[in-house]
C-alpha positions as a Markdown table, in Angstrom:
| # | Residue | x | y | z |
|---|---|---|---|---|
| 1 | Unk | 94.2 | 76.4 | 120.7 |
| 2 | Unk | 97.8 | 76.8 | 119.8 |
| 3 | Unk | 97.1 | 78.8 | 116.7 |
| 4 | Unk | 99.5 | 81.5 | 115.7 |
| 5 | Unk | 97.9 | 84.9 | 115.2 |
| 6 | Unk | 98.1 | 84.5 | 111.4 |
| 7 | Unk | 96.4 | 81.1 | 111.5 |
| 8 | Unk | 93.7 | 82.5 | 113.7 |
| 9 | Unk | 93.2 | 85.5 | 111.4 |
| 10 | Unk | 93.0 | 83.3 | 108.3 |
| 11 | Unk | 90.6 | 80.9 | 109.9 |
| 12 | Unk | 88.3 | 83.3 | 111.8 |
| 13 | Unk | 88.4 | 86.6 | 110.0 |
| 14 | Unk | 89.3 | 86.2 | 106.3 |
| 15 | Unk | 86.3 | 84.0 | 105.5 |
| 16 | Unk | 84.1 | 87.0 | 106.2 |
| 17 | Unk | 86.0 | 89.3 | 103.9 |
| 18 | Unk | 83.4 | 89.3 | 101.1 |
| 19 | Unk | 80.7 | 90.2 | 103.6 |
| 20 | Unk | 82.8 | 92.9 | 105.2 |
| 21 | Unk | 83.6 | 94.5 | 101.8 |
| 22 | Unk | 79.8 | 94.4 | 100.9 |
| 23 | Unk | 79.0 | 96.0 | 104.2 |
| 24 | Unk | 81.6 | 98.7 | 103.6 |
| 25 | Unk | 80.3 | 99.5 | 100.1 |
| 26 | Unk | 76.8 | 99.7 | 101.5 |
| 27 | Unk | 77.7 | 102.0 | 104.4 |
| 28 | Unk | 80.5 | 104.2 | 103.1 |
| 29 | Unk | 80.0 | 107.1 | 100.6 |
| 30 | Unk | 83.5 | 107.1 | 99.1 |
| 31 | Unk | 84.0 | 103.8 | 97.4 |
| 32 | Unk | 87.6 | 104.6 | 96.7 |
| 33 | Unk | 88.3 | 104.4 | 100.5 |
| 34 | Unk | 86.9 | 100.9 | 101.0 |
| 35 | Unk | 90.1 | 99.0 | 100.5 |
| 36 | Unk | 92.0 | 101.4 | 102.9 |
| 37 | Unk | 89.2 | 101.1 | 105.5 |
| 38 | Unk | 89.3 | 97.3 | 105.2 |
| 39 | Unk | 93.0 | 97.4 | 105.8 |
| 40 | Unk | 92.6 | 99.6 | 108.8 |
| 41 | Unk | 89.9 | 97.3 | 110.2 |
| 42 | Unk | 92.3 | 94.3 | 109.8 |
| 43 | Unk | 95.1 | 96.3 | 111.6 |
| 44 | Unk | 92.8 | 97.0 | 114.5 |
| 45 | Unk | 91.6 | 93.3 | 114.6 |
| 46 | Unk | 95.2 | 92.0 | 114.7 |
| 47 | Unk | 96.3 | 94.5 | 117.3 |
| 48 | Unk | 93.4 | 93.5 | 119.6 |
| 49 | Unk | 93.8 | 89.8 | 118.9 |
| 50 | Unk | 97.4 | 90.0 | 119.7 |
| 51 | Unk | 96.5 | 90.9 | 123.3 |
| 52 | Unk | 93.4 | 88.6 | 123.5 |
| 53 | Unk | 91.5 | 86.6 | 120.9 |
| 54 | Unk | 87.9 | 87.6 | 120.7 |
| 55 | Unk | 85.4 | 84.9 | 121.6 |
| 56 | Unk | 83.1 | 85.9 | 118.7 |
| 57 | Unk | 85.4 | 86.9 | 115.8 |
| 58 | Unk | 82.7 | 87.7 | 113.2 |
| 59 | Unk | 80.7 | 89.9 | 115.6 |
| 60 | Unk | 84.0 | 91.5 | 116.7 |
| 61 | Unk | 85.0 | 92.1 | 113.0 |
| 62 | Unk | 81.8 | 93.9 | 112.2 |
| 63 | Unk | 81.8 | 95.9 | 115.5 |
| 64 | Unk | 85.3 | 97.1 | 114.7 |
| 65 | Unk | 84.2 | 98.0 | 111.1 |
| 66 | Unk | 81.2 | 99.9 | 112.4 |
| 67 | Unk | 83.3 | 101.8 | 115.0 |
| 68 | Unk | 85.9 | 102.6 | 112.4 |
| 69 | Unk | 83.3 | 104.0 | 110.0 |
| 70 | Unk | 81.9 | 106.1 | 112.8 |
| 71 | Unk | 85.4 | 107.4 | 113.6 |
| 72 | Unk | 86.0 | 108.3 | 109.9 |
| 73 | Unk | 82.6 | 109.9 | 109.6 |
| 74 | Unk | 83.3 | 112.1 | 112.5 |
| 75 | Unk | 86.8 | 112.9 | 111.1 |
| 76 | Unk | 85.7 | 113.5 | 107.5 |
| 77 | Unk | 82.2 | 114.9 | 108.4 |
| 78 | Unk | 80.9 | 112.6 | 105.6 |
| 79 | Unk | 77.7 | 111.0 | 106.8 |
| 80 | Unk | 75.7 | 108.5 | 104.7 |
| 81 | Unk | 72.1 | 108.0 | 105.6 |
| 82 | Unk | 72.7 | 104.4 | 106.4 |
| 83 | Unk | 75.5 | 105.3 | 108.7 |
| 84 | Unk | 73.3 | 107.9 | 110.5 |
| 85 | Unk | 70.9 | 105.0 | 111.2 |
| 86 | Unk | 73.8 | 103.0 | 112.7 |
| 87 | Unk | 74.8 | 106.0 | 114.8 |
| 88 | Unk | 71.2 | 106.3 | 116.1 |
| 89 | Unk | 71.0 | 102.6 | 116.9 |
| 90 | Unk | 74.4 | 102.8 | 118.7 |
| 91 | Unk | 73.2 | 105.8 | 120.7 |
| 92 | Unk | 76.4 | 107.7 | 119.9 |
| 93 | Unk | 76.2 | 111.2 | 121.2 |
| 94 | Unk | 78.3 | 114.1 | 119.9 |
| 95 | Unk | 78.5 | 116.4 | 122.8 |
| 96 | Unk | 79.4 | 120.1 | 123.0 |
| 97 | Unk | 83.0 | 120.9 | 123.8 |
| 98 | Unk | 83.5 | 122.6 | 127.1 |
| 99 | Unk | 86.5 | 125.0 | 127.7 |
| 100 | Unk | 88.0 | 122.3 | 129.9 |
| 101 | Unk | 87.8 | 119.7 | 127.2 |
| 102 | Unk | 89.2 | 122.1 | 124.6 |
| 103 | Unk | 92.2 | 122.8 | 126.9 |
| 104 | Unk | 92.7 | 119.1 | 127.6 |
| 105 | Unk | 92.5 | 118.5 | 123.8 |
| 106 | Unk | 95.1 | 121.1 | 123.2 |
| 107 | Unk | 97.4 | 119.5 | 125.8 |
| 108 | Unk | 96.9 | 116.1 | 124.3 |
| 109 | Unk | 97.6 | 117.4 | 120.8 |
| 110 | Unk | 100.8 | 119.1 | 121.9 |
| 111 | Unk | 101.9 | 115.8 | 123.6 |
| 112 | Unk | 101.1 | 113.8 | 120.5 |
| 113 | Unk | 102.9 | 116.2 | 118.3 |
| 114 | Unk | 106.0 | 115.9 | 120.5 |
| 115 | Unk | 105.8 | 112.1 | 120.3 |
| 116 | Unk | 105.2 | 112.2 | 116.6 |
| 117 | Unk | 108.4 | 114.3 | 116.1 |
| 118 | Unk | 110.4 | 111.6 | 117.9 |
| 119 | Unk | 109.4 | 108.9 | 115.4 |
| 120 | Unk | 112.1 | 107.9 | 113.0 |
| 121 | Unk | 112.0 | 110.1 | 109.9 |
| 122 | Unk | 110.7 | 107.5 | 107.4 |
| 123 | Unk | 108.1 | 106.2 | 109.8 |
| 124 | Unk | 107.0 | 109.8 | 110.5 |
| 125 | Unk | 106.7 | 110.5 | 106.7 |
| 126 | Unk | 104.5 | 107.4 | 106.2 |
| 127 | Unk | 102.2 | 108.1 | 109.1 |
| 128 | Unk | 101.8 | 111.7 | 108.1 |
| 129 | Unk | 101.1 | 110.9 | 104.4 |
| 130 | Unk | 98.6 | 108.2 | 105.3 |
| 131 | Unk | 96.8 | 109.7 | 108.3 |
| 132 | Unk | 97.0 | 113.4 | 107.7 |
| 133 | Unk | 97.3 | 113.7 | 103.9 |
| 134 | Unk | 95.0 | 110.7 | 103.5 |
| 135 | Unk | 97.1 | 109.2 | 100.7 |
| 136 | Unk | 96.6 | 105.6 | 99.7 |
| 137 | Unk | 99.5 | 103.2 | 100.6 |
| 138 | Unk | 100.3 | 102.7 | 96.9 |
| 139 | Unk | 100.8 | 106.4 | 96.4 |
| 140 | Unk | 103.0 | 106.6 | 99.5 |
| 141 | Unk | 105.1 | 103.7 | 98.3 |
| 142 | Unk | 105.5 | 105.4 | 94.9 |
| 143 | Unk | 106.5 | 108.8 | 96.4 |
| 144 | Unk | 109.0 | 107.3 | 98.9 |
| 145 | Unk | 110.2 | 104.7 | 96.4 |
| 146 | Unk | 109.7 | 101.8 | 98.8 |
| 147 | Unk | 107.6 | 98.7 | 98.6 |
| 148 | Unk | 103.9 | 98.9 | 99.6 |
| 149 | Unk | 104.5 | 96.2 | 102.3 |
| 150 | Unk | 107.2 | 98.5 | 103.8 |
| 151 | Unk | 104.7 | 101.4 | 103.9 |
| 152 | Unk | 102.3 | 99.1 | 105.7 |
| 153 | Unk | 104.9 | 98.0 | 108.2 |
| 154 | Unk | 106.0 | 101.6 | 109.0 |
| 155 | Unk | 102.4 | 102.6 | 109.4 |
| 156 | Unk | 101.5 | 99.9 | 111.8 |
| 157 | Unk | 104.7 | 100.2 | 113.8 |
| 158 | Unk | 104.4 | 104.1 | 113.9 |
| 159 | Unk | 100.8 | 104.1 | 115.1 |
| 160 | Unk | 101.5 | 101.4 | 117.6 |
| 161 | Unk | 104.6 | 103.3 | 118.9 |
| 162 | Unk | 102.6 | 106.5 | 119.2 |
| 163 | Unk | 99.7 | 104.8 | 121.0 |
| 164 | Unk | 102.0 | 103.0 | 123.4 |
| 165 | Unk | 103.9 | 106.1 | 124.2 |
| 166 | Unk | 100.8 | 108.3 | 124.4 |
| 167 | Unk | 99.0 | 106.0 | 126.7 |
| 168 | Unk | 102.0 | 105.3 | 128.9 |
| 169 | Unk | 103.2 | 101.8 | 127.8 |
| 170 | Unk | 106.8 | 100.7 | 127.8 |
| 171 | Unk | 108.0 | 101.6 | 124.3 |
| 172 | Unk | 108.9 | 105.1 | 123.2 |
| 173 | Unk | 108.2 | 106.2 | 119.5 |
| 174 | Unk | 111.9 | 106.6 | 118.8 |
| 175 | Unk | 112.8 | 103.1 | 120.2 |
| 176 | Unk | 114.2 | 101.6 | 117.1 |
| 177 | Unk | 114.4 | 97.8 | 117.2 |
| 178 | Unk | 111.8 | 97.6 | 114.4 |
| 179 | Unk | 113.4 | 100.5 | 112.5 |
| 180 | Unk | 116.4 | 98.5 | 111.4 |
| 181 | Unk | 114.1 | 95.7 | 110.4 |
| 182 | Unk | 111.8 | 98.0 | 108.4 |
| 183 | Unk | 114.7 | 99.8 | 106.7 |
| 184 | Unk | 116.4 | 96.5 | 106.0 |
| 185 | Unk | 113.1 | 95.2 | 104.6 |
| 186 | Unk | 112.8 | 98.3 | 102.4 |
| 187 | Unk | 116.3 | 97.7 | 101.0 |
| 188 | Unk | 115.6 | 94.1 | 100.4 |
| 189 | Unk | 112.3 | 94.8 | 98.7 |
| 190 | Unk | 113.7 | 97.5 | 96.5 |
| 191 | Unk | 116.5 | 95.2 | 95.4 |
| 192 | Unk | 113.8 | 92.8 | 94.2 |
| 193 | Unk | 112.3 | 95.4 | 92.0 |
| 194 | Unk | 109.4 | 96.6 | 94.0 |
């Protein structure tokens, strides 16, 4: 198939959006987070499909959704009973942290912190507000006086740059080809009244 990524996404993923949202409302305790979780799922789907299109898109969508909920539950320490059942069926184990793992974790955190500091300032602000302060995109856009689409672009590019730099891929977080595009997009969007 010669589909673009966007065409593939519209054809294979979006038809399942209603089922995905129902699944998220059933499994997640904080209803206010569902739209942000849905967005994060779509970002992960697009990033994975950019590398290689899944052969079973619906199954992949719900697998990504389940894994993201598990990640968030571990992060937030909010666990719904239904989610606990999913954890049991997935046989996910939370193991004790050894001194070696703790030291390794500290080293990774220091490395990630250094990479984060090299992100362009606006991108760093967006990633911090969304991932650390857990602010919704709409609130970030309001605070930074930029369009919500620009927030989303900075978030995706920032996280992608961090992941690529952290895991040893070509681009560094401060490589700025997209920065000019994002900043220019923000200026254009603001001039249109967003």
